C-alpha positions in Angstrom: -8.6 -24.6 -19.2 -4.9 -24.2 -18.7 -2.9 -26.6 -16.7 -2.7 -25.2 -13.1 0.2 -25.5 -10.8 0.5 -25.9 -7.1 2.2 -23.0 -5.3 4.0 -23.0 -1.9 5.3 -20.9 1.0 8.8 -19.6 1.3 11.0 -19.9 4.4 14.7 -20.3 5.1 15.5 -19.4 1.5 13.5 -22.2 -0.1 10.1 -23.4 -1.2 8.0 -25.0 1.5 5.0 -27.2 0.3 1.7 -26.7 2.0 0.6 -29.4 4.5 -2.7 -28.1 5.7 -4.8 -29.7 3.0 -6.6 -26.4 2.4 -6.2 -24.7 -1.0 -7.5 -21.7 -2.9 -7.8 -21.2 -6.6 -5.7 -18.5 -8.3 -7.4 -17.3 -11.6 -6.5 -15.3 -14.7 -9.2 -12.6 -14.4 -9.1 -11.9 -18.2 -10.2 -15.4 -19.0 -11.6 -16.8 -15.8 -9.3 -19.8 -16.0 -7.8 -21.3 -12.9 -4.0 -21.0 -13.2 -2.7 -22.2 -9.8 -3.7 -23.8 -6.5 -2.5 -21.9 -3.5 -1.9 -23.7 -0.1 -3.6 -21.9 2.8 -1.4 -22.2 5.9 -2.4 -23.8 9.2 -1.5 -22.3 12.5 1.4 -24.8 12.7 2.7 -23.9 9.3 2.5 -20.2 10.1 4.4 -20.7 13.2 7.2 -22.5 11.3 7.6 -19.6 8.8 7.6 -17.1 11.7 10.2 -19.3 13.5 12.4 -19.2 10.4 12.3 -15.3 10.4 13.0 -15.3 14.2 16.0 -17.6 13.8 17.5 -15.4 11.1 17.1 -12.1 13.0 20.2 -12.1 15.3 22.7 -12.6 12.5 21.0 -10.1 10.1 20.7 -7.5 12.9 24.4 -7.8 13.5 25.3 -7.6 9.8 27.0 -4.3 9.0 25.2 -1.6 7.3 27.7 -1.8 4.5 26.9 -5.4 3.8 23.1 -4.9 4.1 23.3 -2.0 1.6 25.2 -4.1 -0.9 22.5 -6.7 -0.8 19.8 -4.0 -1.4 21.8 -2.6 -4.3 22.0 -6.0 -5.9 18.3 -6.6 -5.4 17.7 -3.2 -7.1 19.9 -4.1 -10.1 18.2 -7.5 -10.5 14.7 -5.9 -10.3 15.7 -3.3 -12.9 16.8 -6.1 -15.3 13.8 -8.3 -14.8 11.0 -5.8 -14.1 9.0 -6.9 -17.1 8.8 -10.5 -15.7 7.3 -9.2 -12.5 4.8 -7.0 -14.5 3.7 -9.9 -16.5 3.0 -11.9 -13.3 1.0 -9.1 -11.9 -1.1 -8.8 -15.0 -1.7 -12.5 -15.2 -3.2 -12.6 -11.7 -4.6 -9.1 -11.1 -5.6 -8.2 -14.6 -4.3 -4.7 -14.8 -2.8 -3.8 -18.2 0.9 -4.4 -18.6 1.9 -0.7 -18.7 0.0 -0.2 -15.3 1.8 -3.2 -13.8 5.1 -1.9 -15.0 4.3 1.4 -13.4 3.5 -0.4 -10.1 6.9 -2.1 -10.2 8.7 1.1 -10.9 7.0 2.9 -8.0 7.9 0.0 -5.7 11.5 0.1 -6.9 11.7 3.7 -5.8 11.3 2.5 -2.2 14.1 0.0 -2.8 16.3 2.9 -4.0 15.3 5.0 -1.0 16.2 2.1 1.4 19.7 2.0 -0.1 20.3 5.2 1.8 19.8 3.3 5.1 23.2 4.2 6.6 22.3 7.9 6.6 18.7 7.4 7.8 19.7 5.0 10.6 22.4 7.1 12.1 21.9 8.3 15.7 23.2 11.3 17.5 25.7 12.0 20.3 26.3 14.8 22.9 29.6 15.1 24.6 29.8 16.4 28.2 26.1 16.5 28.7 27.0 16.5 32.3 30.6 16.6 33.7 32.5 13.7 31.9 29.1 12.2 30.9 28.3 11.6 27.2 24.9 10.7 25.8 24.2 9.0 22.5 21.0 7.9 20.8 20.9 4.9 18.5 18.1 3.1 16.5 17.9 -0.7 16.5 15.7 -3.1 14.5 12.6 -4.6 16.0 12.9 -8.3 15.0 10.3 -10.1 12.9 8.1 -7.8 10.9 4.8 -9.0 9.4 3.5 -7.5 6.2 -0.1 -8.2 5.1 -0.6 -6.9 1.6 -3.7 -6.4 -0.6 -4.6 -7.8 -4.0 -4.5 -4.5 -5.9 -0.8 -3.9 -5.8 1.0 -7.3 -5.4 4.5 -5.8 -5.8 4.3 -2.1 -4.9 2.6 -2.3 -1.5 4.9 -5.0 -0.1 7.8 -2.9 -1.4 6.5 0.1 0.6 7.6 -1.9 3.7 10.1 -4.7 3.2 13.0 -2.8 1.7 13.1 -0.5 4.7 12.4 -3.2 7.2 15.3 -5.3 5.8 17.7 -2.4 5.4 17.0 -1.5 9.1 18.1 -5.0 10.1 14.8 -6.8 10.6 13.5 -10.0 9.1 10.2 -10.2 7.3 7.2 -12.4 6.8 5.0 -11.3 3.9 1.4 -12.5 3.7 0.2 -11.7 0.2 -3.4 -11.7 -0.9 -4.6 -15.2 -1.9 -5.7 -13.7 -5.2 -2.3 -12.6 -6.3 0.4 -14.6 -4.5 3.0 -15.2 -7.2 4.6 -11.8 -7.2 5.8 -12.2 -3.6 7.2 -15.7 -4.3 9.0 -14.3 -7.3 10.5 -11.5 -5.2 11.6 -14.0 -2.6 13.7 -15.8 -5.2 15.1 -12.5 -6.4 16.2 -11.7 -2.8 18.0 -15.1 -2.7 19.8 -14.3 -5.9 20.8 -10.9 -4.5 22.5 -12.6 -1.6 20.1 -12.0 1.2 20.7 -14.6 3.9 18.1 -17.4 4.3 15.2 -16.6 6.6 15.4 -12.8 6.3 12.6 -12.6 3.6 9.8 -15.2 4.0 6.4 -15.6 2.4 3.4 -17.1 4.2 0.4 -17.9 2.0 -3.1 -18.2 3.6 -6.3 -16.7 4.7 -7.5 -15.4 8.1 -5.7 -18.2 9.9 -2.3 -16.9 8.6 -3.3 -13.3 9.4 -4.3 -14.1 12.9 -1.1 -16.1 13.4 1.0 -13.0 12.6 -1.2 -10.7 14.7 -1.0 -12.9 17.8 2.5 -14.5 17.6 4.7 -13.1 20.4 7.7 -13.5 18.0 6.2 -10.9 15.5 7.1 -7.4 16.6 5.3 -5.2 14.0 2.5 -5.4 11.5 2.1 -3.4 8.3 -1.2 -3.7 6.6 -3.1 -2.3 3.6 -6.7 -3.2 2.8 -10.3 -2.3 3.6 -11.2 -0.2 6.6 -13.0 -2.9 8.6 -10.1 -5.3 8.3 -7.6 -2.5 9.0 -9.4 -1.7 12.2 -9.4 -5.4 13.2 -5.7 -5.7 12.4 -4.8 -2.6 14.4 -6.9 -3.6 17.4 -5.8 -7.2 17.5 -2.1 -6.4 16.8 -1.9 -3.7 19.4 -3.7 -5.9 22.0 -0.8 -8.4 21.5 1.9 -5.7 22.0 2.8 -5.0 18.4 3.6 -1.8 16.6 1.0 -1.5 13.9 0.4 0.6 10.8 -2.9 -0.3 9.2 -3.9 1.6 6.1 -7.6 1.3 5.3 -10.1 2.2 2.6 -10.8 5.4 0.8 -13.4 7.5 -1.0 -11.3 10.0 -2.9 -12.8 13.3 -4.2 -11.6 15.4 -7.1 -12.9 19.0 -6.9 -13.1 20.9 -10.2 -13.4 24.6 -9.9 -15.0 26.8 -12.6 -11.7 28.3 -13.7 -10.0 24.9 -14.2 -8.8 23.6 -17.6 -11.7 21.2 -18.3 -9.9 19.2 -20.9 -7.1 18.5 -18.4 -9.7 17.7 -15.7 -11.6 15.3 -18.0 -8.3 13.5 -19.0 -7.2 13.2 -15.4 -10.7 12.1 -14.2 -10.5 9.2 -16.7 -6.9 8.3 -15.7 -7.7 8.4 -11.9 -11.1 6.9 -12.1 -10.6 4.0 -14.5 -6.9 3.2 -14.2 -6.4 -0.4 -12.9 -10.2 -0.7 -13.3 -10.7 1.5 -10.3 -9.0 -1.0 -8.0 -6.7 1.5 -6.3 -7.0 3.0 -2.8 -6.0 6.3 -4.5 -8.5 6.1 -7.3 -10.9 9.0 -7.8 -14.4 7.8 -7.3 -16.3 11.1 -6.6 -15.9 14.1 -8.9 -17.2 17.3 -7.3 -18.2 19.8 -10.0 -18.4 23.3 -8.7 -20.7 25.9 -10.2 -22.0 25.7 -13.8 -19.3 23.6 -15.4 -20.9 20.2 -14.7 -22.7 19.7 -18.0 -19.6 20.5 -20.1 -17.3 18.5 -17.9 -19.6 15.4 -17.8 -19.8 15.5 -21.6 -16.0 15.6 -22.0 -15.6 12.7 -19.5 -18.3 10.6 -21.2 -16.7 11.0 -24.7 -13.4 9.8 -23.3 -14.9 7.0 -21.3 -16.8 5.6 -24.4 -13.5 5.6 -26.4 -11.7 3.4 -23.9 -11.0 -0.3 -24.8 -11.5 -2.8 -22.1 -10.1 -6.3 -22.3 -7.2 -8.6 -21.6 -4.4 -6.6 -19.9 -1.8 -8.4 -22.1 -3.3 -6.8 -25.2 -3.4 -3.3 -26.4 -6.3 -2.3 -24.1 -6.8 0.7 -21.9 -8.3 -1.1 -19.0 -8.3 -4.7 -17.8 -10.8 -6.8 -15.8 -11.7 -6.8 -12.2 -9.8 -9.3 -10.0 -12.5 -11.9 -9.4 -16.0 -12.9 -10.4 -17.2 -11.8 -7.0 -15.7 -8.3 -7.6 -17.4 -8.1 -11.0 -20.7 -9.0 -9.4 -20.3 -6.5 -6.6 -19.4 -3.6 -8.9 -22.3 -4.5 -11.2 -24.6 -4.5 -8.2 -23.5 -1.0 -7.3 -24.3 0.2 -10.8 -27.8 -1.4 -10.5 -28.2 0.4 -7.1 -27.1 3.8 -8.5 -29.5 3.5 -11.3 -32.4 2.5 -9.0 -31.6 5.4 -6.6 -32.1 7.9 -9.4 -28.6 8.9 -10.4 -28.1 9.6 -14.1 -26.3 6.7 -15.8 -24.3 8.4 -18.5 -22.0 5.5 -19.4 -22.9 2.0 -18.5 -19.9 -0.3 -18.1 -22.1 -3.4 -18.0 -22.7 -3.1 -21.7 -20.3 -3.5 -24.5 -17.7 -6.0 -25.9 -14.5 -6.9 -24.2 -11.3 -7.9 -25.9 -10.5 -11.3 -24.3 -10.4 -15.0 -25.0 -13.1 -16.0 -22.5 -15.7 -14.4 -20.3 -13.4 -12.8 -17.9 -14.4 -10.5 -15.0 -15.1 -7.4 -16.9 -17.0 -4.2 -16.1 -16.3 -1.2 -18.4 -15.9 2.4 -17.5 -19.1 3.7 -15.8 -20.1 7.3 -15.3 -22.9 8.6 -13.1 -24.1 12.2 -12.9 -26.4 13.9 -10.4 -25.3 11.7 -7.6 -26.6 12.4 -4.2 -24.6 11.9 -1.0 -27.0 9.4 0.5 -26.6 7.0 -2.5 -24.5 3.8 -2.0 -22.4 4.7 -5.1 -21.3 7.7 -3.1 -21.1 6.5 0.4 -19.4 3.1 -0.2 -15.9 2.3 -1.5 -16.8 0.5 -4.7 -13.3 -0.4 -5.8 -14.2 -0.6 -9.4 -14.5 1.6 -12.5 -17.4 3.7 -11.4 -17.0 7.5 -11.3 -19.8 9.5 -9.6 -20.3 13.2 -10.3 -21.7 15.3 -7.5 -22.8 18.9 -8.3 -22.3 21.7 -5.8 -22.7 25.4 -5.9 -19.5 26.6 -4.2 -16.0 25.8 -3.1 -17.1 25.9 0.6 -19.7 23.2 -0.2 -17.1 21.0 -1.9 -14.7 21.2 1.1 -17.6 20.5 3.5 -18.5 17.4 1.5 -15.0 16.1 1.7 -14.5 16.8 5.4 -17.8 15.2 6.3 -16.6 11.9 4.7 -15.4 9.2 7.1 -12.4 8.5 4.8 -9.4 10.8 4.4 -6.9 9.1 2.1 -6.4 11.3 -1.0 -8.1 14.1 -2.7 -7.4 16.6 -5.5 -8.4 20.0 -6.7 -8.3 21.3 -10.3 -7.9 25.0 -10.6 -5.8 27.8 -12.0 -6.3 29.9 -8.9 -3.2 29.5 -6.6 -5.1 31.1 -3.7 -7.9 28.6 -3.9 -5.4 25.7 -4.1 -3.5 26.9 -1.1 -6.7 27.4 0.9 -7.8 23.9 -0.1 -4.6 22.1 1.0 -4.9 23.9 4.3 -8.6 23.3 5.0 -9.2 19.8 3.7 -9.0 17.0 6.2 -7.2 14.4 4.0 -3.7 13.0 4.3 -2.6 13.3 0.6 -3.5 16.3 -1.5 -3.1 16.8 -5.3 -3.2 20.2 -7.0 -4.0 19.5 -10.6 -2.6 16.0 -9.8 -5.4 13.4 -9.5 -3.5 10.6 -7.8 -1.2 12.3 -5.4 0.9 9.3 -4.4 4.0 10.7 -2.7 7.6 9.9 -3.7 9.3 7.2 -1.6 11.2 9.8 0.4 7.8 11.2 1.6 5.3 9.3 3.7 2.2 7.6 2.3 -0.9 7.6 4.5 -4.4 9.0 5.0 -6.4 10.5 7.9 -9.6 9.4 9.7 -10.8 5.9 8.7 -8.0 5.5 6.1 -5.3 4.9 8.7 -5.1 3.2 12.0 -1.9 3.9 13.9 0.2 7.0 13.9 2.9 6.1 11.3 2.6 6.3 7.6 4.3 4.0 5.0 7.8 4.5 3.7 9.8 7.8 3.9 11.7 8.7 7.1 8.6 7.5 9.0 9.2 4.1 7.6 12.7 3.8 9.2 11.3 5.1 12.5 8.5 2.5 12.4 10.9 -0.4 11.8 13.4 0.6 14.5 13.2 1.7 18.1 15.3 4.2 19.9 17.8 3.5 22.6 19.7 6.1 24.6 23.1 5.3 26.1 24.5 7.5 28.9 28.2 7.0 29.6 30.8 8.1 32.1 34.5 7.3 31.8 36.5 8.4 34.8 40.1 9.6 34.6 42.1 6.9 36.4 44.1 9.6 38.1 40.9 11.2 39.6 38.9 8.2 40.7 38.8 9.6 44.3 36.6 12.4 42.8 33.8 10.1 41.8 31.5 11.6 44.4 31.0 8.8 46.8 27.7 7.5 48.0 24.7 9.8 47.3 21.1 8.3 47.3 19.6 11.4 45.9 18.3 11.5 42.3 21.2 12.2 39.9 21.5 15.8 38.9 23.4 17.2 36.0 26.3 19.5 36.7 
């Protein structure tokens, strides 16, 4: 066992020790060792962190865009210099390999860079002489305290989808990270302080459902951004909106990858491996259902199996292709799905429960797993497994593949592999999914586009980042102004109780 440390909350630009007496273990999933003890906030502690954000809001709201942008640029520079530190923290608590963690940080940094353009994205509009001597202007103003509830699978990138834009727009932020991976958020809090962000603008509240409910119900929190499972996303959306908040709640996924007979099967096999087993399948954009159209399935499954068997699974800090699952419970859940798929009659081509793993300790490992001949009533198809399990479903036609995707309750991401431009164009038009890849298996948009799914993958009408992000974290105000010429005050029109008409 390693010596574990006690973590903390972050408010008013400093560490705040937990006082509730409740704690949760943080583990290294590659070894199973407990590395930290995390305080779980009480309602009173949550209220104190929220109060810090509320107190900091007026001054930050009134800080000029020029000064806000300088802080953002400084944060960006510091993150560029020290990105490897953050990647190592992510790997130590999540388990993903270092290169994957570095990629996560880089994608989050893209949103920071996008947010540096806030002055352009926050500008309003004006109309002169909309009516005689009457001018009209629209402006966008920050909301106030913004709550961000982030998942375990992207401890840095997902919070960075939201907080750079919220802060650039003049809001203050309370981040509630997953109890499994809290240190990345605390590390970024210290980086913000070093960048010159005023105390209280960026805060970290550690905890469980008590902390979540405090954010959802506090009258001082004006918006909630959430990423997680669909049942919790629905709860967050319903509870937050009932308490008058603006909510964007991104839920679960069951992403399909359609491979047409004309596709490059080596490319498709490579990308199925990357999208199915990257980060041990713990991605909301992971491919978990591969739909093989026509007579290509045998060849394609063989190519994927050869590649899957060659992958090295182990400690993410070593030269491995894939790391562990995040917790022992996750390992047991994924192994249970493999058991269920085998019992249901699917063909288990590659069994991730077997094999040796490169780690100093038992860890929470499940290797790449491949099923063939999967039917749509099997749990390995219907459920979001969130692990390295790829299911191949065989269909006869393109129409059957699209019908399969559109019948699914999730609509986060999907992909099609083909060399037929007409088929690809038809697919992107007909499929009922929010993010589409054409020969791209994980179609995560760039920061200047929005991220978000359809159906049970998103509750609320606003996607993450992009221009939609700036609209989510601000609200519009319209100002109608008349300035009379002093020499013509007698022409103001006098008393008229009728509804104003433009002239």
